[in-house]
Residue frames relative to the residue before (quaternion, step in Angstrom):
aa qw qx qy qz dx dy dz
M 1.0000 0.0000 0.0000 0.0000 0.00 0.00 0.00
D 0.3816 -0.7388 0.4970 0.2481 3.60 -0.79 0.99
D 0.5551 -0.6130 0.4686 0.3106 3.42 -1.24 0.74
M 0.3761 -0.7163 0.5443 0.2220 3.59 -0.99 0.87
T 0.4096 -0.6906 0.5483 0.2339 3.61 -0.97 0.88
T 0.0112 -0.7959 0.6053 0.0038 3.54 -0.73 1.08
T 0.2069 -0.7675 0.5995 0.0931 3.56 -1.17 0.79
H 0.0375 -0.7883 0.6136 -0.0248 3.56 -0.92 0.97
E 0.2568 -0.7650 0.5725 0.1453 3.61 -0.75 1.07
L 0.1874 -0.7906 0.5723 0.1109 3.60 -0.59 1.11
D 0.6859 -0.5255 0.3546 0.3573 3.51 -1.37 0.55
D 0.7062 0.4677 -0.2529 0.4675 3.55 1.15 -0.72
G 0.6370 -0.5562 0.3384 0.4128 3.59 1.14 0.31
V 0.5975 0.5561 -0.3686 0.4448 3.57 1.22 0.05
Q 0.2702 -0.7390 0.6073 0.1098 3.47 -1.08 1.03
E 0.1942 -0.7470 0.6252 0.1159 3.58 -1.08 0.77
I 0.0412 0.8004 -0.5953 0.0572 3.55 -0.54 1.16
S 0.8455 -0.0867 -0.0115 0.5268 3.48 -0.60 1.23
G 0.7335 -0.4312 0.2122 0.4806 3.56 1.00 0.81
K 0.6821 0.4389 -0.2956 0.5047 3.56 1.19 -0.03
K 0.3512 -0.7702 0.5033 0.1737 3.60 -0.87 0.98
Y 0.0437 -0.7960 0.6032 -0.0238 3.51 -1.09 0.91
M 0.2070 -0.7240 0.6327 0.1808 3.56 -1.35 0.30
T 0.3496 -0.7503 0.5227 0.2043 3.59 -1.01 0.88
G 0.3397 -0.7544 0.5287 0.1897 3.50 -0.80 1.06
A 0.7277 -0.4348 0.3246 0.4196 3.54 -1.37 0.04
D 0.6767 0.4786 -0.2932 0.4766 3.51 1.23 -0.51
G 0.5837 -0.6108 0.3588 0.3967 3.59 1.32 0.13
R 0.5657 0.6045 -0.3879 0.4050 3.61 1.28 -0.07
L 0.4087 -0.6899 0.5391 0.2575 3.57 -1.10 0.84
T 0.1039 -0.7749 0.6213 0.0527 3.52 -1.07 0.87
P 0.5305 -0.6295 0.4604 0.3322 3.57 -0.81 0.94
L 0.5684 -0.6191 0.4090 0.3554 3.68 -0.80 1.00
D 0.7162 0.4812 -0.2866 0.4164 3.59 0.80 -1.05
L 0.6706 0.4752 -0.3124 0.4763 3.65 1.24 -0.19
V 0.5529 0.5952 -0.4126 0.4120 3.60 1.24 -0.03
K 0.5061 -0.6718 0.4455 0.3067 3.61 -0.79 1.04
P 0.5821 -0.6126 0.4084 0.3450 3.59 -1.07 0.77
A 0.6224 0.5412 -0.3374 0.4537 3.57 1.09 -0.70
D 0.6365 0.5145 -0.3075 0.4854 3.59 1.12 -0.67
K 0.6311 0.5121 -0.3264 0.4826 3.57 1.02 -0.79
L 0.6839 0.4709 -0.3090 0.4637 3.61 0.80 -0.87
S 0.6338 0.5103 -0.3478 0.4657 3.65 0.95 -0.67
D 0.6325 0.5441 -0.3125 0.4541 3.51 0.98 -0.85
E 0.6661 0.5153 -0.2880 0.4559 3.52 0.91 -1.07
T 0.6700 0.4975 -0.3001 0.4621 3.60 0.89 -1.04
V 0.6678 0.5007 -0.3316 0.4398 3.65 0.76 -0.90
R 0.6737 0.4878 -0.3075 0.4622 3.57 0.91 -0.90
K 0.6266 0.5130 -0.3627 0.4611 3.61 1.02 -0.67
V 0.6938 0.4716 -0.3085 0.4483 3.58 0.74 -1.02
M 0.6686 0.5135 -0.3111 0.4387 3.59 0.96 -0.82
G 0.5806 0.5520 -0.3704 0.4701 3.60 1.16 -0.60
F 0.6706 0.4703 -0.3125 0.4811 3.63 0.90 -0.71
A 0.6481 0.5137 -0.3210 0.4615 3.53 0.97 -0.93
L 0.6630 0.4983 -0.3250 0.4543 3.67 0.82 -0.73
D 0.6263 0.5159 -0.3206 0.4886 3.60 1.01 -0.79
L 0.6564 0.4965 -0.3080 0.4773 3.63 0.89 -0.96
S 0.6318 0.5484 -0.3278 0.4389 3.60 0.92 -0.92
A 0.6776 0.4756 -0.2760 0.4884 3.55 0.88 -1.05
Q 0.6495 0.5153 -0.3347 0.4478 3.66 0.99 -0.63
I 0.6421 0.4943 -0.3256 0.4872 3.53 1.05 -0.73
E 0.6270 0.5425 -0.3351 0.4476 3.54 0.93 -0.69
R 0.6477 0.4899 -0.3035 0.4984 3.56 1.02 -0.78
F 0.6514 0.5173 -0.3164 0.4559 3.54 0.97 -0.92
K 0.6520 0.5136 -0.3192 0.4575 3.63 0.92 -0.74
A 0.6445 0.5170 -0.3163 0.4660 3.55 1.03 -0.89
H 0.6648 0.4976 -0.2932 0.4738 3.59 0.92 -0.97
T 0.6345 0.5339 -0.3307 0.4505 3.64 1.02 -0.80
M 0.7030 0.4527 -0.2910 0.4649 3.58 0.85 -0.95
D 0.5964 0.5351 -0.3568 0.4804 3.61 1.15 -0.53
D 0.6591 0.5003 -0.3215 0.4605 3.62 0.91 -0.87
L 0.6938 0.4612 -0.2909 0.4705 3.57 0.89 -0.81
A 0.6129 0.5210 -0.3441 0.4842 3.57 1.06 -0.56
G 0.6110 0.5219 -0.3463 0.4841 3.60 1.11 -0.58
L 0.6681 0.4807 -0.3027 0.4806 3.56 0.92 -0.81
D 0.6229 0.5079 -0.3412 0.4874 3.65 0.98 -0.66
G 0.6294 0.5445 -0.3469 0.4325 3.59 0.98 -0.79
L 0.6789 0.5044 -0.2932 0.4457 3.51 0.98 -0.93
L 0.6235 0.5158 -0.3196 0.4931 3.57 1.09 -0.83
E 0.6366 0.5185 -0.3486 0.4521 3.66 0.88 -0.82
Q 0.6657 0.5028 -0.3159 0.4519 3.56 0.91 -0.82
Q 0.6190 0.5707 -0.3134 0.4393 3.53 1.11 -0.89
Y 0.7681 0.3350 -0.1819 0.5146 3.60 1.02 -0.83
G 0.5198 -0.7075 0.3780 0.2939 3.46 1.26 0.26
V 0.1672 0.7970 -0.5408 0.2108 3.52 1.07 0.92
V 0.4097 -0.7365 0.4706 0.2612 3.61 -0.68 0.98
K 0.7782 0.2731 -0.1446 0.5467 3.49 0.78 -1.03
A 0.0300 -0.8261 0.5625 -0.0175 3.54 0.49 1.24
G 0.7316 0.4050 -0.3118 0.4512 3.57 -1.18 0.66
N 0.4466 0.6902 -0.4757 0.3128 3.58 1.16 0.01
R 0.2341 -0.8144 0.5167 0.1224 3.51 -0.61 1.09
G 0.4910 0.6833 -0.4388 0.3154 3.61 1.12 0.23
K 0.2516 0.8035 -0.4982 0.2070 3.57 1.08 0.85
G 0.4261 -0.6606 0.5648 0.2508 3.53 -1.39 0.39
N 0.7967 -0.2428 0.2354 0.5010 3.53 -1.33 -0.55
R 0.0910 0.7864 -0.6047 0.0874 3.53 -1.07 0.76
T 0.2099 -0.7807 0.5838 0.0756 3.56 -1.17 0.64
Y 0.1268 -0.7760 0.6150 0.0591 3.52 -0.93 0.93
L 0.1278 -0.8057 0.5775 0.0322 3.57 -0.97 0.95
S 0.4663 -0.5987 0.5530 0.3441 3.61 -1.24 0.51
Y 0.6798 -0.5343 0.3261 0.3821 3.53 -1.30 0.47
D 0.6824 0.4653 -0.2773 0.4909 3.60 1.14 -0.60
G 0.4601 -0.7274 0.4165 0.2927 3.57 1.32 -0.01
C 0.5594 0.6197 -0.3790 0.3992 3.56 1.26 0.41
L 0.7146 0.3279 -0.2361 0.5710 3.59 1.23 -0.09
K 0.0350 -0.8184 0.5714 -0.0497 3.55 -0.91 0.88
V 0.0630 -0.7590 0.6477 0.0218 3.58 -1.00 0.96
T 0.0721 -0.8141 0.5761 0.0105 3.57 -0.63 1.09
V 0.1406 -0.7569 0.6325 0.0853 3.50 -0.99 0.87
Q 0.0786 -0.7975 0.5976 -0.0269 3.55 -0.74 1.20
V 0.1908 -0.7955 0.5696 0.0804 3.51 -0.76 1.09
A 0.1117 -0.7901 0.6027 0.0098 3.56 -0.90 1.04
D 0.2966 -0.7357 0.5937 0.1358 3.55 -0.88 1.09
F 0.2558 -0.7313 0.6066 0.1781 3.55 -1.07 0.75
V 0.1575 -0.8307 0.5338 0.0105 3.53 -0.40 1.30
D 0.0586 -0.7555 0.6520 0.0270 3.61 -0.98 0.92
F 0.3644 -0.7567 0.5081 0.1911 3.52 -1.23 0.26
G 0.3828 -0.7388 0.5120 0.2135 3.58 -0.91 0.86
P 0.7558 -0.4148 0.2577 0.4363 3.62 -1.28 -0.08
E 0.4878 0.6701 -0.4184 0.3714 3.62 1.34 -0.22
L 0.5400 0.6498 -0.3760 0.3806 3.53 1.25 -0.60
Q 0.6826 0.4849 -0.2874 0.4650 3.56 0.97 -0.99
I 0.5819 0.5511 -0.3671 0.4720 3.61 1.11 -0.47
A 0.6494 0.5140 -0.2956 0.4761 3.55 0.99 -0.97
K 0.6194 0.5368 -0.3404 0.4609 3.62 1.07 -0.71
Q 0.6503 0.5224 -0.3182 0.4504 3.58 0.98 -0.82
L 0.6729 0.4797 -0.3036 0.4743 3.55 0.97 -0.86
I 0.6196 0.5435 -0.3380 0.4544 3.57 1.04 -0.71
D 0.6454 0.5324 -0.3010 0.4576 3.55 0.99 -0.92
E 0.6261 0.5484 -0.3195 0.4529 3.52 1.07 -0.83
C 0.6508 0.5174 -0.3001 0.4676 3.50 1.01 -0.90
L 0.7069 0.4635 -0.2795 0.4553 3.56 0.79 -1.00
N 0.6555 0.5099 -0.3269 0.4511 3.57 0.97 -0.61
E 0.6644 0.4877 -0.2994 0.4806 3.56 1.07 -0.70
W 0.6720 0.5015 -0.3042 0.4521 3.56 1.04 -0.85
A 0.0980 -0.8441 0.5154 0.1107 3.55 1.24 -0.74
A 0.8659 -0.0505 0.0294 0.4968 3.53 -0.85 -1.04
D 0.6158 0.5692 -0.3646 0.4048 3.54 1.17 -0.50
S 0.5932 0.5782 -0.3799 0.4117 3.66 1.14 -0.26
R 0.5061 -0.6668 0.4686 0.2823 3.47 -0.97 0.92
P 0.5311 -0.6709 0.4188 0.3040 3.54 -0.91 0.98
E 0.6212 0.5476 -0.3634 0.4269 3.58 1.11 -0.70
I 0.6104 0.5364 -0.3764 0.4450 3.66 1.04 -0.59
R 0.6416 0.5132 -0.3374 0.4595 3.57 0.96 -0.91
A 0.6463 0.5355 -0.3333 0.4294 3.56 0.99 -0.87
I 0.6484 0.5158 -0.3252 0.4558 3.59 0.99 -0.83
V 0.6517 0.5365 -0.3149 0.4340 3.53 1.00 -0.92
T 0.6384 0.5501 -0.2889 0.4543 3.51 1.09 -0.95
R 0.6856 0.4895 -0.2575 0.4734 3.49 0.90 -0.99
A 0.6529 0.5701 -0.2928 0.4037 3.55 1.10 -0.86
F 0.7873 0.3295 -0.1353 0.5032 3.50 1.03 -0.91
N 0.4920 0.6273 -0.4323 0.4214 3.51 1.28 0.16
T 0.2921 -0.7784 0.5241 0.1848 3.61 -0.64 0.93
D 0.4249 -0.6967 0.5192 0.2541 3.54 -1.20 0.57
R 0.7739 -0.3388 0.2114 0.4914 3.64 -1.13 -0.08
E 0.7036 0.4454 -0.2685 0.4843 3.60 1.04 -0.73
G 0.5522 -0.6293 0.3956 0.3775 3.57 1.22 0.06
Q 0.5150 0.6392 -0.4100 0.3976 3.56 1.23 0.24
I 0.4149 -0.6918 0.5301 0.2611 3.57 -1.09 0.75
N 0.6014 -0.5845 0.4216 0.3449 3.50 -1.31 0.42
R 0.2822 -0.8011 0.5022 0.1624 3.59 -0.06 1.21
A 0.6288 0.5393 -0.3444 0.4417 3.63 0.87 -0.97
E 0.7105 0.4458 -0.2894 0.4612 3.69 0.83 -0.84
I 0.5715 0.5621 -0.3778 0.4634 3.59 1.16 -0.51
F 0.6863 0.4684 -0.2774 0.4823 3.56 0.94 -0.91
M 0.5673 0.5757 -0.3746 0.4543 3.60 1.24 -0.39
L 0.5954 0.5809 -0.3330 0.4441 3.52 1.11 -0.90
L 0.6736 0.5254 -0.2896 0.4317 3.57 0.99 -0.94
R 0.6815 0.4876 -0.2913 0.4614 3.55 1.16 -0.46
L 0.5017 0.6576 -0.4255 0.3671 3.61 1.25 -0.21
D 0.3058 -0.7670 0.5411 0.1597 3.58 -0.89 0.88
I 0.2195 0.7844 -0.5274 0.2415 3.56 0.33 1.39
E 0.2686 -0.8370 0.4573 0.1346 3.65 -0.43 1.13
D 0.3717 0.7256 -0.4938 0.3024 3.65 1.32 0.00
E 0.5499 -0.6623 0.4164 0.2924 3.55 -0.85 1.03
R 0.6678 0.4838 -0.2839 0.4893 3.57 1.01 -0.99
W 0.6338 0.5201 -0.3440 0.4577 3.59 0.97 -0.62
Q 0.6227 0.5214 -0.3136 0.4920 3.57 1.05 -0.78
R 0.6405 0.4769 -0.3442 0.4937 3.70 0.93 -0.80
A 0.6261 0.5371 -0.3543 0.4403 3.66 0.94 -0.78
M 0.6637 0.4725 -0.3182 0.4847 3.66 0.92 -0.86
T 0.6379 0.4763 -0.3867 0.4656 3.66 0.95 -0.56
A 0.6069 0.5492 -0.3542 0.4523 3.65 0.99 -0.67
I 0.6375 0.5188 -0.3259 0.4672 3.59 1.01 -0.78
R 0.6632 0.5071 -0.2985 0.4626 3.55 0.85 -0.90
D 0.6598 0.4959 -0.2844 0.4877 3.56 1.05 -0.86
A 0.6369 0.5722 -0.2991 0.4213 3.59 1.19 -0.57
M 0.6021 0.6156 -0.3479 0.3708 3.47 1.29 -0.61
R 0.0647 -0.7792 0.6232 -0.0174 3.50 -0.98 1.04
V 0.2464 -0.7278 0.6121 0.1867 3.64 -0.76 0.92
V 0.1064 -0.8436 0.5261 -0.0139 3.55 -0.38 1.33
G 0.8010 -0.0187 -0.0153 0.5981 3.60 1.26 0.07
R 0.1432 -0.7747 0.6085 0.0949 3.50 -1.30 0.20
K 0.0404 -0.8006 0.5979 0.0015 3.61 -0.95 0.80
E 0.3149 -0.7403 0.5732 0.1558 3.47 -1.13 0.89
Y 0.1422 -0.7704 0.6172 0.0724 3.60 -0.93 0.88
V 0.1688 -0.7813 0.5933 0.0948 3.64 -0.83 0.84
R 0.0573 -0.7960 0.6023 -0.0165 3.52 -0.86 1.04
F 0.1874 -0.7982 0.5679 0.0723 3.59 -1.09 0.77
A 0.0058 -0.7986 0.6010 -0.0317 3.52 -1.07 0.82
M 0.0274 -0.7897 0.6110 0.0474 3.51 -1.23 0.39
R 0.1018 -0.7807 0.6147 0.0476 3.57 -1.34 0.37
D 0.6068 -0.6091 0.3830 0.3377 3.53 -1.16 0.52
D 0.7880 -0.0592 0.0515 0.6106 3.56 1.17 -0.61
A 0.6826 -0.5339 0.2889 0.4069 3.58 -1.12 0.33
K 0.6599 0.4770 -0.3048 0.4941 3.64 1.28 -0.13
A 0.5970 0.5872 -0.3685 0.4037 3.59 1.16 -0.31
A 0.5860 -0.5713 0.4521 0.3548 3.57 -1.34 0.33
W 0.5479 -0.6302 0.4520 0.3138 3.48 -1.21 0.74
R 0.1416 -0.7459 0.6401 0.1179 3.58 -1.15 0.61
T 0.4136 -0.7277 0.4928 0.2377 3.52 -0.84 1.00
V 0.3019 -0.7063 0.6058 0.2074 3.56 -1.01 0.84
T 0.2493 -0.8226 0.5008 0.1018 3.59 -0.27 1.27
I 0.0824 -0.7825 0.6168 0.0228 3.54 -0.77 1.07
D 0.6503 0.5376 -0.2912 0.4510 3.54 1.12 -0.79
M 0.3950 -0.7565 0.4545 0.2552 3.63 -0.27 1.25
A 0.6260 0.5790 -0.3550 0.3833 3.64 0.97 -0.65
K 0.7138 0.4024 -0.2335 0.5235 3.56 1.34 -0.48
A 0.4610 0.7024 -0.4453 0.3096 3.61 1.22 0.04
């Protein structure tokens, strides 16, 4: 009877196949463990160790955020009852700040809408181009620069939203320009919303706030 080939994935990234140990390279090929360079083994071991801690910490932060939002939602619910809000529990809230009684601890919830643009945006671009072509030399170069940056797409094919919003703030009375701005506003679509929680503390009510950093990238 032929021996059956068995595969077992070990925690250290080593696979055991029919009694022999291998490591899988980035190209997907199996390399016998005794042929892997010591430096590569050490690098693999270190990365796996650090990643293990990172994954545990990431999961802990996710749980912390969920508990935080639940606690704040519970507080909101009590306040809604206190003031007789009919539709209690509505989560469509905007930005809000929570303070400790001594004013030294602060939790801030900031809501960011993700905005995309519909086909009206291209109509706005045509109207803006008409304006710029007619104004020609009389148009300010900074306006042309804003328009260029606004409608240039990045590597992901996304337009520059900040510059689009800058166009809306320009005070230009041309009727076609105004129609273009209306088209931009009509093109806006809120496609998602995300809540960010930030924490701060200070020594006393007159001291400056210090951010409590949880984002490792900002530590």
